[in-house]
N, C-alpha and C positions, 0 to 999 in steps of 0.2 A: 483039923483043917490045915491044908498046906499053905505056907506064906507066899510062895511063888504064885499060886493060883489067886490069892487075894490081890496081889499087885496088878495082875492082868485084868481083873474084873472091876476093880474099884479105883477112883482117882487117888492120886497121891496128895495128901493134905499139904505136905511141905512145898511141893511144886506149885500148887494152887496159891499158897500164901505168898510165895516168891513172885508169882505173876501179878497177883493183886497189888503187892508192894510196888512193883515196877510201873504198873499202870497208874497207881496213885502218885508216884514220884513224877511220872511224865505229865500228869494233869497239873500237879502243883507247879512244875517247871513252866509249862505253857501258860498257866495263870499268872505266874510271876512275870514272865516276859510281857504278857498283855497289860498287866498292871503297871509295869515299868514304862511301857509305851504311853499309856494314858497319863502317867505321872510326868513324863517328859513333855507331852502335849500341854498339860495343865501348867507346867512350869514355864513353857514358852508363852502361853497366854498371859500368865502373871507378869512375865517380863514385858510383854507388849503393853499390858495395862499400865505398868509402871512407867514405860516410856511415854504413853499417852498422857498419863497424869503429869509427867514432867513438862510435856508440851503444853498442856492446859495451863499449868502454873506459869510457864513462860509467856503464853498468850495473855494471861491475866495481868502479868507484870507489864507487858507492853501496853495493854488497854489502860491500865492505871497511869502509866507514864504519858500516854496520849491524852488522857482525860485532863491531866495536870497541864499539859501544853496547850490544850484547847481552852482551858480556863484562863491561862495567861494571855492567849491570843484574844479572847473575848474582852478581857480587861483592857488590853492595848487598843483594840478597835473602839471600845467605848470611850476611852480617853481621847483617841484620835478624832472621833466624831464630835466629841465635845469641843475640842480645839477648833475644828472646822466650823462648827456652828458659831462660835465666838468670832472667828475671822469673817465668816459670811455676814454676820450681823453688822460688823464694823464696815464691811464693803457696802452693804445696802444703805447704811446710814450716810456713808460718804457720797454714794451715788445719788441718794435722795436730796442731800444738801446741794449737790451740783445741779441737779435737775431743777430744784426750786430757784436756784440762782439764775439758771438759763431762762426759766419761765418769766422771772421778774424782768430780765433784760429784754425778752421778747415782748412782754406787755408794754414796756416803755417804748420799744421800737414801733409797735403797732399804734400806740397813742400818737407818736410823732408823725407816722405816716398818715394817720387819719386827719391829723391837724393840717398837714401839708396838702392832702387831697381836698379837704374842705376849702382851704385857701385857693387852691388851683381851680376848683369848681366855681368859686365865687368870681375869679378872674375871667373864666370862660363865659360864664353867664353875663358878666358885665360887658364883655366884648360882643357876644351875640345879641344881647338885649339892647345894646346901644345903636344897632343898625338892623332894622327889620329886613332890609334888602338882602342881607347875608342869608337869613333863613329861607327867603324866597328863592335865592339862587341855588341853595343846597337842594331844596325840594324839586326845582326844575331839573337839576342834574340827575337826580334819582329817577325822575320820570323818563327823561331821555334815555338813560341807560336801560331802564326796564323795557321800553318800547324796542330798543335796538336788540336786546337779548331775545325777546319773544318773537320778533319778526325773523331773526336769524334762525331760531329753532325750527320754525315751520317752513323754512326754506322759501320765503317769499320776500326777497330783497326789494322788489318793486314797491312794497307797501311801506318801506322804511321812509320816514319823513326826511326830506332833504337836509333839515337842520341836524339830523342825527348821523349823517354819513361819516362825519369826522370822528364821532365816538365809536361807530362800528369798526372803522378801519384801525382803531387803536387796540383791538382785541382779536386774537385768533379764534377760529371756530371752537377749538378745544376749551379755551378759556371761557368763552361765552356759554358754552354748553355746561361747563363745570359750575359756573356761577348760578345758572338757572336750576341745575339739578340740586345744588345745595340749598336753593330757595324752594325746594319741594315741588318742582315741576316734574310730573311723572314721565312725560315723553322725553324730557331732557335726561332723566335718569337712564332711560333705555339707550339713548344715543351715546351718552357718556360711557355706559358699560360696553357698547360695541367698539368705541374708540380704544378703550383699555384692552378689550379682547383681541382686536386686530393690530393694535399698536399704530393707529392711523390718526391723521389730523393733528399731529403734534403730541399725541399721547404715547408714553412708553408702554409697551405691551406688558400687561400684568393681569393674568387670568384670575387671581384671587380677588383683586380689587374689582374686576369686571363682574365676577360672581356676586360680590356684595351689592353692587348697584343693580344688577338684574333682580336680586332678591328684594331690594327696597321697591323697585318699580313694579314687580309682580304682586307684591303685597298690596300695592295701591291700585291694582286692577289692570295693568298694562299687559295685554295678551301676548305681544311679541316677547316681552320679558318672561312670561310664563313658559313659552316654548323654549327659550334659551336656558331658563333655569332648569327645566326638565332635562335638557340635553347635558347641562353641566353635571347634574347628579348622575346621569346615565354614564357619562364618559369620564367622570372625575376631573373635570376642568375647573381649576381654582378651588376645589373642595374634595372631600372624600366621596368616592362613588357610593351611591345609596339608591338601590332599586326602588325601595319603598317611597322615598321622597320623589324620585323621578316619576313614578306612576301617579303620585298624588298631584303633581303639577300638570301632568298630562291630562288627568281626569278633570282638574280644575279648568284647564284650557277648553276642553270639550264642553264643559258646562256653560261656558260663556258664548259658545257659538250658536 
């Protein structure tokens, strides 16, 4: 058999071996590079973990230091509170003693005033009791004033007794109306409210005071005051506007008609 013919028909073992070796070397080289890359990545992670561990240790040290400081602060605050309690207790005791002393002085003053009042009452009773005509004169003066006020309110001066004209002329319409209103005369309450509302007859205009007198008079059944009270709530005259209250007094007024 010819050797040249064998070469052309069959693969050369030497060449195949060389190719196989080259491929194996290439694979090993590629694998080495890949492994080296993984090792580098792993090394970087190890470095990062090491740094994180160092940070954790630093944080732990800071926490321990802070814990110690907080403990010191707690002890300081506890001591401070204790000192404040002692000072507060002393202040309370001092204030209590001063209060007791003031109360004792006040009790003595009250006892003295009571004694003086009793003595004064005895003297007044002795004076009034020594002359019955004084009591009679006082009663007569009250009756005259009452007649004067009531007649002035109903605007019928012709009914005023002649003996009371001097008393009547001593008071203004506003003063007489105010006295009667404060004596629970319902009509006088309304007239006094109108005087304050308009600033008339010697009264200084004061819508708030007028509202208060309208309210007192309306509660006691004066229909004119009910109307004015409803208007006050409606328009906010002398009080805060309140539609519900305005409607209430308007309905109350209708119920009386």
